PDB file of N, CA, C and O in Angstrom:
ATOM      1  N   MET A   1      -9.426  59.887 -36.611  1.00  0.00           N
ATOM      2  CA  MET A   1     -10.808  59.990 -36.034  1.00  0.00           C
ATOM      3  C   MET A   1     -10.631  59.343 -34.312  1.00  0.00           C
ATOM      4  O   MET A   1     -11.175  59.916 -33.367  1.00  0.00           O
ATOM      5  N   LEU A   2      -9.803  58.103 -34.147  1.00  0.00           N
ATOM      6  CA  LEU A   2      -9.299  58.018 -32.704  1.00  0.00           C
ATOM      7  C   LEU A   2      -8.583  58.575 -31.941  1.00  0.00           C
ATOM      8  O   LEU A   2      -8.566  58.425 -30.719  1.00  0.00           O
ATOM      9  N   THR A   3      -7.496  59.722 -32.997  1.00  0.00           N
ATOM     10  CA  THR A   3      -7.195  60.759 -32.121  1.00  0.00           C
ATOM     11  C   THR A   3      -8.016  62.043 -31.745  1.00  0.00           C
ATOM     12  O   THR A   3      -7.482  63.139 -31.574  1.00  0.00           O
ATOM     13  N   TYR A   4      -8.960  61.879 -31.667  1.00  0.00           N
ATOM     14  CA  TYR A   4      -9.757  63.492 -31.772  1.00  0.00           C
ATOM     15  C   TYR A   4     -10.423  62.455 -30.954  1.00  0.00           C
ATOM     16  O   TYR A   4     -10.413  63.048 -29.875  1.00  0.00           O
ATOM     17  N   ILE A   5     -11.035  61.243 -30.697  1.00  0.00           N
ATOM     18  CA  ILE A   5     -11.676  61.205 -29.263  1.00  0.00           C
ATOM     19  C   ILE A   5     -10.710  61.057 -27.975  1.00  0.00           C
ATOM     20  O   ILE A   5     -10.981  61.480 -26.852  1.00  0.00           O
ATOM     21  N   ILE A   6      -9.558  60.391 -28.344  1.00  0.00           N
ATOM     22  CA  ILE A   6      -8.715  60.267 -27.292  1.00  0.00           C
ATOM     23  C   ILE A   6      -8.312  61.771 -26.883  1.00  0.00           C
ATOM     24  O   ILE A   6      -8.137  61.985 -25.683  1.00  0.00           O
ATOM     25  N   THR A   7      -8.176  62.668 -27.662  1.00  0.00           N
ATOM     26  CA  THR A   7      -7.791  63.819 -27.143  1.00  0.00           C
ATOM     27  C   THR A   7      -9.049  64.935 -26.510  1.00  0.00           C
ATOM     28  O   THR A   7      -8.924  65.718 -25.568  1.00  0.00           O
ATOM     29  N   PHE A   8     -10.020  64.746 -27.203  1.00  0.00           N
ATOM     30  CA  PHE A   8     -11.860  64.914 -26.045  1.00  0.00           C
ATOM     31  C   PHE A   8     -11.449  64.530 -24.957  1.00  0.00           C
ATOM     32  O   PHE A   8     -11.045  65.280 -24.068  1.00  0.00           O
ATOM     33  N   PHE A   9     -11.512  63.148 -24.894  1.00  0.00           N
ATOM     34  CA  PHE A   9     -11.821  62.415 -23.280  1.00  0.00           C
ATOM     35  C   PHE A   9     -10.607  62.829 -22.502  1.00  0.00           C
ATOM     36  O   PHE A   9     -10.750  62.980 -21.289  1.00  0.00           O
ATOM     37  N   ALA A  10      -9.045  63.098 -23.219  1.00  0.00           N
ATOM     38  CA  ALA A  10      -8.135  63.113 -22.350  1.00  0.00           C
ATOM     39  C   ALA A  10      -8.415  64.999 -21.674  1.00  0.00           C
ATOM     40  O   ALA A  10      -8.067  65.321 -20.539  1.00  0.00           O
ATOM     41  N   VAL A  11      -8.820  65.594 -22.274  1.00  0.00           N
ATOM     42  CA  VAL A  11      -8.951  66.939 -21.907  1.00  0.00           C
ATOM     43  C   VAL A  11     -10.351  67.206 -20.694  1.00  0.00           C
ATOM     44  O   VAL A  11     -10.550  67.999 -19.773  1.00  0.00           O
ATOM     45  N   PHE A  12     -10.995  66.238 -21.219  1.00  0.00           N
ATOM     46  CA  PHE A  12     -12.202  66.107 -20.909  1.00  0.00           C
ATOM     47  C   PHE A  12     -12.014  65.824 -18.870  1.00  0.00           C
ATOM     48  O   PHE A  12     -12.546  66.415 -17.931  1.00  0.00           O
ATOM     49  N   ALA A  13     -10.947  64.581 -18.918  1.00  0.00           N
ATOM     50  CA  ALA A  13     -10.465  64.195 -18.104  1.00  0.00           C
ATOM     51  C   ALA A  13      -9.950  64.834 -17.232  1.00  0.00           C
ATOM     52  O   ALA A  13     -10.220  64.782 -16.032  1.00  0.00           O
ATOM     53  N   THR A  14      -8.795  65.799 -18.006  1.00  0.00           N
ATOM     54  CA  THR A  14      -7.572  66.511 -17.245  1.00  0.00           C
ATOM     55  C   THR A  14      -8.585  67.635 -16.352  1.00  0.00           C
ATOM     56  O   THR A  14      -8.423  67.793 -15.141  1.00  0.00           O
ATOM     57  N   ASP A  15      -9.562  68.324 -17.079  1.00  0.00           N
ATOM     58  CA  ASP A  15     -10.628  69.388 -16.490  1.00  0.00           C
ATOM     59  C   ASP A  15     -11.349  69.041 -15.211  1.00  0.00           C
ATOM     60  O   ASP A  15     -11.535  69.631 -14.146  1.00  0.00           O
ATOM     61  N   ILE A  16     -11.756  67.627 -15.808  1.00  0.00           N
ATOM     62  CA  ILE A  16     -12.451  67.028 -13.931  1.00  0.00           C
ATOM     63  C   ILE A  16     -11.345  67.012 -12.824  1.00  0.00           C
ATOM     64  O   ILE A  16     -11.499  67.574 -11.740  1.00  0.00           O
ATOM     65  N   LEU A  17     -10.007  66.197 -13.248  1.00  0.00           N
ATOM     66  CA  LEU A  17      -8.959  66.198 -12.087  1.00  0.00           C
ATOM     67  C   LEU A  17      -8.603  67.207 -12.094  1.00  0.00           C
ATOM     68  O   LEU A  17      -7.894  67.088 -11.095  1.00  0.00           O
ATOM     69  N   TYR A  18      -8.444  68.346 -12.425  1.00  0.00           N
ATOM     70  CA  TYR A  18      -7.953  69.358 -11.995  1.00  0.00           C
ATOM     71  C   TYR A  18      -9.032  70.311 -11.352  1.00  0.00           C
ATOM     72  O   TYR A  18      -8.693  71.468 -11.102  1.00  0.00           O
ATOM     73  N   VAL A  19     -10.124  69.949 -11.114  1.00  0.00           N
ATOM     74  CA  VAL A  19     -11.013  71.031 -10.431  1.00  0.00           C
ATOM     75  C   VAL A  19     -10.485  70.017  -8.802  1.00  0.00           C
ATOM     76  O   VAL A  19     -10.045  70.665  -7.852  1.00  0.00           O
ATOM     77  N   TYR A  20     -10.581  68.831  -8.719  1.00  0.00           N
ATOM     78  CA  TYR A  20     -10.229  68.237  -7.650  1.00  0.00           C
ATOM     79  C   TYR A  20      -8.813  68.468  -7.188  1.00  0.00           C
ATOM     80  O   TYR A  20      -8.544  68.131  -6.035  1.00  0.00           O
ATOM     81  N   PHE A  21      -7.663  69.122  -8.114  1.00  0.00           N
ATOM     82  CA  PHE A  21      -6.740  69.360  -7.611  1.00  0.00           C
ATOM     83  C   PHE A  21      -7.081  70.357  -6.795  1.00  0.00           C
ATOM     84  O   PHE A  21      -6.947  70.089  -5.601  1.00  0.00           O
ATOM     85  N   LEU A  22      -7.564  71.650  -7.110  1.00  0.00           N
ATOM     86  CA  LEU A  22      -7.725  73.107  -7.143  1.00  0.00           C
ATOM     87  C   LEU A  22      -8.377  72.936  -5.703  1.00  0.00           C
ATOM     88  O   LEU A  22      -7.867  73.518  -4.745  1.00  0.00           O
ATOM     89  N   LYS A  23      -9.571  72.091  -5.538  1.00  0.00           N
ATOM     90  CA  LYS A  23     -10.088  72.124  -4.181  1.00  0.00           C
ATOM     91  C   LYS A  23      -9.226  71.192  -3.132  1.00  0.00           C
ATOM     92  O   LYS A  23      -9.665  71.621  -2.065  1.00  0.00           O
ATOM     93  N   ALA A  24      -8.429  70.351  -2.845  1.00  0.00           N
ATOM     94  CA  ALA A  24      -7.433  70.002  -2.333  1.00  0.00           C
ATOM     95  C   ALA A  24      -6.602  71.236  -2.148  1.00  0.00           C
ATOM     96  O   ALA A  24      -6.817  71.765  -1.057  1.00  0.00           O
ATOM     97  N   VAL A  25      -5.621  71.916  -2.973  1.00  0.00           N
ATOM     98  CA  VAL A  25      -4.644  73.030  -3.030  1.00  0.00           C
ATOM     99  C   VAL A  25      -5.608  73.728  -2.031  1.00  0.00           C
ATOM    100  O   VAL A  25      -5.266  73.706  -0.849  1.00  0.00           O
ATOM    101  N   GLN A  26      -6.853  74.387  -2.385  1.00  0.00           N
ATOM    102  CA  GLN A  26      -7.545  75.431  -1.444  1.00  0.00           C
ATOM    103  C   GLN A  26      -7.720  74.346   0.194  1.00  0.00           C
ATOM    104  O   GLN A  26      -7.702  74.895   1.296  1.00  0.00           O
ATOM    105  N   ASN A  27      -7.850  73.081   0.067  1.00  0.00           N
ATOM    106  CA  ASN A  27      -8.289  73.030   1.376  1.00  0.00           C
ATOM    107  C   ASN A  27      -6.476  72.707   1.991  1.00  0.00           C
ATOM    108  O   ASN A  27      -6.254  72.769   3.200  1.00  0.00           O
ATOM    109  N   ASP A  28      -6.031  72.578   1.601  1.00  0.00           N
ATOM    110  CA  ASP A  28      -4.206  72.958   2.306  1.00  0.00           C
ATOM    111  C   ASP A  28      -3.855  71.280   2.571  1.00  0.00           C
ATOM    112  O   ASP A  28      -3.028  70.881   3.391  1.00  0.00           O
ATOM    113  N   GLN A  29      -4.707  70.391   1.657  1.00  0.00           N
ATOM    114  CA  GLN A  29      -4.403  69.232   1.694  1.00  0.00           C
ATOM    115  C   GLN A  29      -2.984  68.783   0.514  1.00  0.00           C
ATOM    116  O   GLN A  29      -3.253  68.793  -0.687  1.00  0.00           O
ATOM    117  N   SER A  30      -2.009  68.532   0.815  1.00  0.00           N
ATOM    118  CA  SER A  30      -1.006  68.501   0.473  1.00  0.00           C
ATOM    119  C   SER A  30      -0.552  67.514  -0.560  1.00  0.00           C
ATOM    120  O   SER A  30       0.057  67.645  -1.622  1.00  0.00           O
ATOM    121  N   VAL A  31      -1.401  65.722   0.565  1.00  0.00           N
ATOM    122  CA  VAL A  31      -0.696  64.589  -0.549  1.00  0.00           C
ATOM    123  C   VAL A  31      -1.792  64.355  -1.399  1.00  0.00           C
ATOM    124  O   VAL A  31      -1.683  63.718  -2.446  1.00  0.00           O
ATOM    125  N   ASN A  32      -3.130  64.974  -0.881  1.00  0.00           N
ATOM    126  CA  ASN A  32      -4.044  65.293  -1.773  1.00  0.00           C
ATOM    127  C   ASN A  32      -4.180  65.694  -3.296  1.00  0.00           C
ATOM    128  O   ASN A  32      -4.777  65.225  -4.264  1.00  0.00           O
ATOM    129  N   ALA A  33      -3.270  66.883  -3.044  1.00  0.00           N
ATOM    130  CA  ALA A  33      -2.959  67.792  -4.332  1.00  0.00           C
ATOM    131  C   ALA A  33      -2.253  67.271  -4.992  1.00  0.00           C
ATOM    132  O   ALA A  33      -2.472  67.198  -6.201  1.00  0.00           O
ATOM    133  N   SER A  34      -1.000  66.651  -4.332  1.00  0.00           N
ATOM    134  CA  SER A  34      -0.087  65.907  -4.935  1.00  0.00           C
ATOM    135  C   SER A  34      -0.488  64.650  -6.121  1.00  0.00           C
ATOM    136  O   SER A  34      -0.069  64.630  -7.278  1.00  0.00           O
ATOM    137  N   PHE A  35      -1.174  63.893  -5.647  1.00  0.00           N
ATOM    138  CA  PHE A  35      -1.995  62.873  -6.410  1.00  0.00           C
ATOM    139  C   PHE A  35      -2.967  63.654  -6.928  1.00  0.00           C
ATOM    140  O   PHE A  35      -3.822  62.938  -6.407  1.00  0.00           O
ATOM    141  N   TRP A  36      -3.655  64.528  -7.517  1.00  0.00           N
ATOM    142  CA  TRP A  36      -3.984  65.004  -8.672  1.00  0.00           C
ATOM    143  C   TRP A  36      -3.210  65.759  -9.374  1.00  0.00           C
ATOM    144  O   TRP A  36      -3.494  65.875 -10.566  1.00  0.00           O
ATOM    145  N   SER A  37      -2.142  66.409  -8.892  1.00  0.00           N
ATOM    146  CA  SER A  37      -1.472  66.745  -9.815  1.00  0.00           C
ATOM    147  C   SER A  37      -0.792  66.435 -10.598  1.00  0.00           C
ATOM    148  O   SER A  37      -0.369  67.037 -11.584  1.00  0.00           O
ATOM    149  N   VAL A  38      -0.492  64.707  -9.943  1.00  0.00           N
ATOM    150  CA  VAL A  38       0.030  63.152 -11.316  1.00  0.00           C
ATOM    151  C   VAL A  38      -0.971  63.380 -12.223  1.00  0.00           C
ATOM    152  O   VAL A  38      -0.963  63.690 -13.414  1.00  0.00           O
ATOM    153  N   LEU A  39      -1.813  63.170 -11.444  1.00  0.00           N
ATOM    154  CA  LEU A  39      -3.216  62.618 -12.712  1.00  0.00           C
ATOM    155  C   LEU A  39      -3.269  63.351 -13.935  1.00  0.00           C
ATOM    156  O   LEU A  39      -3.154  62.936 -15.089  1.00  0.00           O
ATOM    157  N   VAL A  40      -3.520  64.850 -13.375  1.00  0.00           N
ATOM    158  CA  VAL A  40      -3.951  66.519 -14.545  1.00  0.00           C
ATOM    159  C   VAL A  40      -2.555  66.296 -15.423  1.00  0.00           C
ATOM    160  O   VAL A  40      -2.623  66.546 -16.626  1.00  0.00           O
ATOM    161  N   THR A  41      -1.130  65.776 -14.796  1.00  0.00           N
ATOM    162  CA  THR A  41      -0.366  66.081 -15.252  1.00  0.00           C
ATOM    163  C   THR A  41      -0.109  65.181 -16.899  1.00  0.00           C
ATOM    164  O   THR A  41       0.124  65.630 -18.021  1.00  0.00           O
ATOM    165  N   LEU A  42      -0.345  63.224 -16.199  1.00  0.00           N
ATOM    166  CA  LEU A  42      -0.379  62.598 -17.284  1.00  0.00           C
ATOM    167  C   LEU A  42      -1.917  62.517 -18.358  1.00  0.00           C
ATOM    168  O   LEU A  42      -1.991  61.822 -19.371  1.00  0.00           O
ATOM    169  N   THR A  43      -2.735  63.168 -17.963  1.00  0.00           N
ATOM    170  CA  THR A  43      -3.976  63.179 -18.931  1.00  0.00           C
ATOM    171  C   THR A  43      -3.419  64.476 -20.035  1.00  0.00           C
ATOM    172  O   THR A  43      -3.637  64.274 -21.230  1.00  0.00           O
ATOM    173  N   GLY A  44      -2.739  65.734 -19.655  1.00  0.00           N
ATOM    174  CA  GLY A  44      -2.079  66.531 -19.643  1.00  0.00           C
ATOM    175  C   GLY A  44      -1.679  66.099 -21.352  1.00  0.00           C
ATOM    176  O   GLY A  44      -2.169  66.340 -22.455  1.00  0.00           O
ATOM    177  N   THR A  45      -0.252  65.165 -20.707  1.00  0.00           N
ATOM    178  CA  THR A  45       0.593  64.437 -21.708  1.00  0.00           C
ATOM    179  C   THR A  45       0.248  64.014 -22.614  1.00  0.00           C
ATOM    180  O   THR A  45       0.947  63.882 -23.619  1.00  0.00           O
ATOM    181  N   ILE A  46      -1.051  63.651 -22.498  1.00  0.00           N
ATOM    182  CA  ILE A  46      -1.802  62.770 -23.579  1.00  0.00           C
ATOM    183  C   ILE A  46      -2.203  63.847 -24.630  1.00  0.00           C
ATOM    184  O   ILE A  46      -2.109  63.688 -25.847  1.00  0.00           O
ATOM    185  N   THR A  47      -2.763  65.207 -23.866  1.00  0.00           N
ATOM    186  CA  THR A  47      -3.791  65.849 -24.970  1.00  0.00           C
ATOM    187  C   THR A  47      -2.307  66.225 -25.983  1.00  0.00           C
ATOM    188  O   THR A  47      -2.149  66.000 -27.183  1.00  0.00           O
ATOM    189  N   VAL A  48      -1.153  66.997 -24.794  1.00  0.00           N
ATOM    190  CA  VAL A  48       0.068  67.447 -26.105  1.00  0.00           C
ATOM    191  C   VAL A  48       0.443  66.704 -27.209  1.00  0.00           C
ATOM    192  O   VAL A  48       0.414  67.101 -28.374  1.00  0.00           O
ATOM    193  N   ILE A  49       0.883  65.349 -26.720  1.00  0.00           N
ATOM    194  CA  ILE A  49       0.892  64.386 -27.766  1.00  0.00           C
ATOM    195  C   ILE A  49       0.156  64.394 -28.651  1.00  0.00           C
ATOM    196  O   ILE A  49       0.637  63.967 -29.701  1.00  0.00           O
ATOM    197  N   SER A  50      -1.439  64.895 -28.699  1.00  0.00           N
ATOM    198  CA  SER A  50      -2.380  64.461 -29.832  1.00  0.00           C
ATOM    199  C   SER A  50      -2.082  64.980 -30.331  1.00  0.00           C
ATOM    200  O   SER A  50      -1.502  64.561 -31.333  1.00  0.00           O
ATOM    201  N   TYR A  51      -2.234  66.707 -30.030  1.00  0.00           N
ATOM    202  CA  TYR A  51      -2.478  67.874 -31.240  1.00  0.00           C
ATOM    203  C   TYR A  51      -1.174  68.170 -31.764  1.00  0.00           C
ATOM    204  O   TYR A  51      -1.014  68.712 -32.857  1.00  0.00           O
ATOM    205  N   THR A  52       0.075  67.704 -30.741  1.00  0.00           N
ATOM    206  CA  THR A  52       1.298  68.042 -31.721  1.00  0.00           C
ATOM    207  C   THR A  52       1.251  67.164 -32.806  1.00  0.00           C
ATOM    208  O   THR A  52       1.292  67.905 -33.788  1.00  0.00           O
ATOM    209  N   GLU A  53       1.182  65.898 -33.225  1.00  0.00           N
ATOM    210  CA  GLU A  53       0.725  65.498 -34.037  1.00  0.00           C
ATOM    211  C   GLU A  53      -0.177  65.881 -35.314  1.00  0.00           C
ATOM    212  O   GLU A  53       0.113  65.971 -36.507  1.00  0.00           O
ATOM    213  N   ASP A  54      -1.251  66.051 -34.688  1.00  0.00           N
ATOM    214  CA  ASP A  54      -2.549  66.528 -35.598  1.00  0.00           C
ATOM    215  C   ASP A  54      -2.850  67.866 -34.786  1.00  0.00           C
ATOM    216  O   ASP A  54      -3.495  67.779 -33.741  1.00  0.00           O
ATOM    217  N   HIS A  55      -2.324  69.302 -35.316  1.00  0.00           N
ATOM    218  CA  HIS A  55      -3.091  70.395 -35.052  1.00  0.00           C
ATOM    219  C   HIS A  55      -4.609  70.618 -35.273  1.00  0.00           C
ATOM    220  O   HIS A  55      -5.172  71.576 -34.743  1.00  0.00           O
ATOM    221  N   TRP A  56      -5.321  69.661 -36.120  1.00  0.00           N
ATOM    222  CA  TRP A  56      -6.968  69.892 -35.958  1.00  0.00           C
ATOM    223  C   TRP A  56      -7.442  69.124 -34.724  1.00  0.00           C
ATOM    224  O   TRP A  56      -8.631  69.056 -34.412  1.00  0.00           O
ATOM    225  N   ALA A  57      -6.164  68.387 -33.843  1.00  0.00           N
ATOM    226  CA  ALA A  57      -6.726  67.864 -32.492  1.00  0.00           C
ATOM    227  C   ALA A  57      -7.139  68.894 -31.724  1.00  0.00           C
ATOM    228  O   ALA A  57      -7.723  68.605 -30.680  1.00  0.00           O
ATOM    229  N   VAL A  58      -6.930  70.312 -32.066  1.00  0.00           N
ATOM    230  CA  VAL A  58      -7.024  71.228 -30.790  1.00  0.00           C
ATOM    231  C   VAL A  58      -8.412  71.631 -30.500  1.00  0.00           C
ATOM    232  O   VAL A  58      -8.931  71.951 -29.431  1.00  0.00           O
ATOM    233  N   ILE A  59      -8.954  71.534 -31.832  1.00  0.00           N
ATOM    234  CA  ILE A  59     -10.777  71.774 -31.813  1.00  0.00           C
ATOM    235  C   ILE A  59     -11.389  70.722 -30.816  1.00  0.00           C
ATOM    236  O   ILE A  59     -12.275  71.104 -30.052  1.00  0.00           O
ATOM    237  N   PRO A  60     -11.025  69.614 -30.789  1.00  0.00           N
ATOM    238  CA  PRO A  60     -11.988  68.410 -29.340  1.00  0.00           C
ATOM    239  C   PRO A  60     -11.431  68.788 -28.626  1.00  0.00           C
ATOM    240  O   PRO A  60     -12.218  69.068 -27.722  1.00  0.00           O
ATOM    241  N   ALA A  61      -9.775  69.217 -28.133  1.00  0.00           N
ATOM    242  CA  ALA A  61      -9.295  69.795 -27.131  1.00  0.00           C
ATOM    243  C   ALA A  61     -10.263  70.777 -26.468  1.00  0.00           C
ATOM    244  O   ALA A  61     -10.867  70.776 -25.396  1.00  0.00           O
ATOM    245  N   LEU A  62     -10.190  71.574 -27.457  1.00  0.00           N
ATOM    246  CA  LEU A  62     -11.057  72.539 -26.747  1.00  0.00           C
ATOM    247  C   LEU A  62     -12.641  72.096 -26.231  1.00  0.00           C
ATOM    248  O   LEU A  62     -12.796  72.187 -25.013  1.00  0.00           O
ATOM    249  N   LEU A  63     -13.440  71.782 -26.760  1.00  0.00           N
ATOM    250  CA  LEU A  63     -14.761  70.565 -26.671  1.00  0.00           C
ATOM    251  C   LEU A  63     -14.623  70.413 -25.251  1.00  0.00           C
ATOM    252  O   LEU A  63     -15.187  71.045 -24.358  1.00  0.00           O
ATOM    253  N   GLY A  64     -13.520  69.179 -25.154  1.00  0.00           N
ATOM    254  CA  GLY A  64     -13.548  68.925 -24.305  1.00  0.00           C
ATOM    255  C   GLY A  64     -13.161  69.759 -22.562  1.00  0.00           C
ATOM    256  O   GLY A  64     -13.424  69.503 -21.387  1.00  0.00           O
ATOM    257  N   ALA A  65     -12.583  70.584 -23.144  1.00  0.00           N
ATOM    258  CA  ALA A  65     -12.088  71.438 -21.391  1.00  0.00           C
ATOM    259  C   ALA A  65     -13.817  72.197 -21.729  1.00  0.00           C
ATOM    260  O   ALA A  65     -14.593  72.005 -20.793  1.00  0.00           O
ATOM    261  N   ALA A  66     -14.212  72.723 -22.525  1.00  0.00           N
ATOM    262  CA  ALA A  66     -15.861  73.375 -21.930  1.00  0.00           C
ATOM    263  C   ALA A  66     -16.282  72.570 -21.008  1.00  0.00           C
ATOM    264  O   ALA A  66     -16.623  72.850 -19.859  1.00  0.00           O
ATOM    265  N   VAL A  67     -16.237  70.997 -21.821  1.00  0.00           N
ATOM    266  CA  VAL A  67     -17.454  70.068 -20.992  1.00  0.00           C
ATOM    267  C   VAL A  67     -16.743  69.071 -19.900  1.00  0.00           C
ATOM    268  O   VAL A  67     -17.391  68.233 -19.274  1.00  0.00           O
ATOM    269  N   GLY A  68     -15.380  69.260 -19.754  1.00  0.00           N
ATOM    270  CA  GLY A  68     -14.798  68.427 -18.520  1.00  0.00           C
ATOM    271  C   GLY A  68     -14.975  69.483 -17.418  1.00  0.00           C
ATOM    272  O   GLY A  68     -15.478  69.283 -16.313  1.00  0.00           O
ATOM    273  N   THR A  69     -14.471  70.665 -17.902  1.00  0.00           N
ATOM    274  CA  THR A  69     -14.701  72.052 -16.822  1.00  0.00           C
ATOM    275  C   THR A  69     -16.294  72.313 -16.301  1.00  0.00           C
ATOM    276  O   THR A  69     -16.523  73.151 -15.429  1.00  0.00           O
ATOM    277  N   TYR A  70     -16.977  71.803 -16.697  1.00  0.00           N
ATOM    278  CA  TYR A  70     -18.850  71.784 -16.524  1.00  0.00           C
ATOM    279  C   TYR A  70     -18.805  70.676 -15.903  1.00  0.00           C
ATOM    280  O   TYR A  70     -19.016  70.894 -14.710  1.00  0.00           O
ATOM    281  N   ALA A  71     -18.605  69.398 -16.148  1.00  0.00           N
ATOM    282  CA  ALA A  71     -18.510  67.859 -15.649  1.00  0.00           C
ATOM    283  C   ALA A  71     -17.879  68.044 -14.116  1.00  0.00           C
ATOM    284  O   ALA A  71     -18.535  67.709 -13.130  1.00  0.00           O
ATOM    285  N   GLY A  72     -16.895  68.461 -14.040  1.00  0.00           N
ATOM    286  CA  GLY A  72     -16.420  69.291 -13.022  1.00  0.00           C
ATOM    287  C   GLY A  72     -16.883  69.449 -11.794  1.00  0.00           C
ATOM    288  O   GLY A  72     -17.021  68.779 -10.770  1.00  0.00           O
ATOM    289  N   MET A  73     -17.117  70.687 -12.236  1.00  0.00           N
ATOM    290  CA  MET A  73     -18.011  71.636 -11.571  1.00  0.00           C
ATOM    291  C   MET A  73     -19.245  70.830 -10.640  1.00  0.00           C
ATOM    292  O   MET A  73     -19.370  70.704  -9.422  1.00  0.00           O
ATOM    293  N   ALA A  74     -19.978  70.411 -11.648  1.00  0.00           N
ATOM    294  CA  ALA A  74     -20.752  69.862 -11.350  1.00  0.00           C
ATOM    295  C   ALA A  74     -20.862  68.637 -10.607  1.00  0.00           C
ATOM    296  O   ALA A  74     -21.605  68.474  -9.638  1.00  0.00           O
ATOM    297  N   LEU A  75     -19.996  67.683 -11.164  1.00  0.00           N
ATOM    298  CA  LEU A  75     -19.632  66.493  -9.944  1.00  0.00           C
ATOM    299  C   LEU A  75     -19.277  67.076  -8.660  1.00  0.00           C
ATOM    300  O   LEU A  75     -19.696  66.448  -7.688  1.00  0.00           O
ATOM    301  N   ARG A  76     -18.564  68.190  -8.411  1.00  0.00           N
ATOM    302  CA  ARG A  76     -17.813  69.074  -6.772  1.00  0.00           C
ATOM    303  C   ARG A  76     -19.735  69.454  -6.316  1.00  0.00           C
ATOM    304  O   ARG A  76     -20.436  68.818  -5.530  1.00  0.00           O
ATOM    305  N   ARG A  77     -19.946  70.125  -6.769  1.00  0.00           N
ATOM    306  CA  ARG A  77     -21.332  70.731  -6.335  1.00  0.00           C
ATOM    307  C   ARG A  77     -22.945  69.183  -5.781  1.00  0.00           C
ATOM    308  O   ARG A  77     -23.985  68.943  -5.167  1.00  0.00           O
ATOM    309  N   ARG A  78     -21.969  68.743  -6.581  1.00  0.00           N
ATOM    310  CA  ARG A  78     -23.403  67.462  -6.102  1.00  0.00           C
ATOM    311  C   ARG A  78     -22.474  66.278  -5.027  1.00  0.00           C
ATOM    312  O   ARG A  78     -22.984  65.330  -4.429  1.00  0.00           O
ATOM    313  N   GLN A  79     -20.955  66.685  -5.013  1.00  0.00           N
ATOM    314  CA  GLN A  79     -20.791  65.875  -4.063  1.00  0.00           C
ATOM    315  C   GLN A  79     -20.968  67.331  -2.485  1.00  0.00           C
ATOM    316  O   GLN A  79     -21.375  67.065  -1.354  1.00  0.00           O
ATOM    317  N   HIS A  80     -20.600  68.466  -2.887  1.00  0.00           N
ATOM    318  CA  HIS A  80     -20.876  69.642  -1.839  1.00  0.00           C
ATOM    319  C   HIS A  80     -22.747  69.646  -1.104  1.00  0.00           C
ATOM    320  O   HIS A  80     -23.139  70.056  -0.012  1.00  0.00           O
ATOM    321  N   ILE A  81     -23.423  69.093  -2.106  1.00  0.00           N
ATOM    322  CA  ILE A  81     -24.712  68.908  -1.479  1.00  0.00           C
ATOM    323  C   ILE A  81     -25.010  67.920  -0.586  1.00  0.00           C
ATOM    324  O   ILE A  81     -25.615  67.974   0.484  1.00  0.00           O
ATOM    325  N   GLU A  82     -24.446  66.906  -1.234  1.00  0.00           N
ATOM    326  CA  GLU A  82     -24.612  65.332  -0.699  1.00  0.00           C
ATOM    327  C   GLU A  82     -24.080  65.360   1.119  1.00  0.00           C
ATOM    328  O   GLU A  82     -24.099  64.324   1.784  1.00  0.00           O
TER     329      GLU A  82
END
């Protein structure tokens, strides 16, 4: 069960971080994009290790991707408004 929770939150975090990475790339901010890229790779690595060891962990990974992308976009939208 712990593997599924870790996988969900790793992908959730990866997708939020990826939103920030893409925004930095769009704004041509090389240093910021590099920083976000490192974090995306780190959390992505945790995910791959999780579902490589247990193929059922793909299900929480998919759920984490959907929720993480939604949350990342909501955070960016909120920051853009303020």
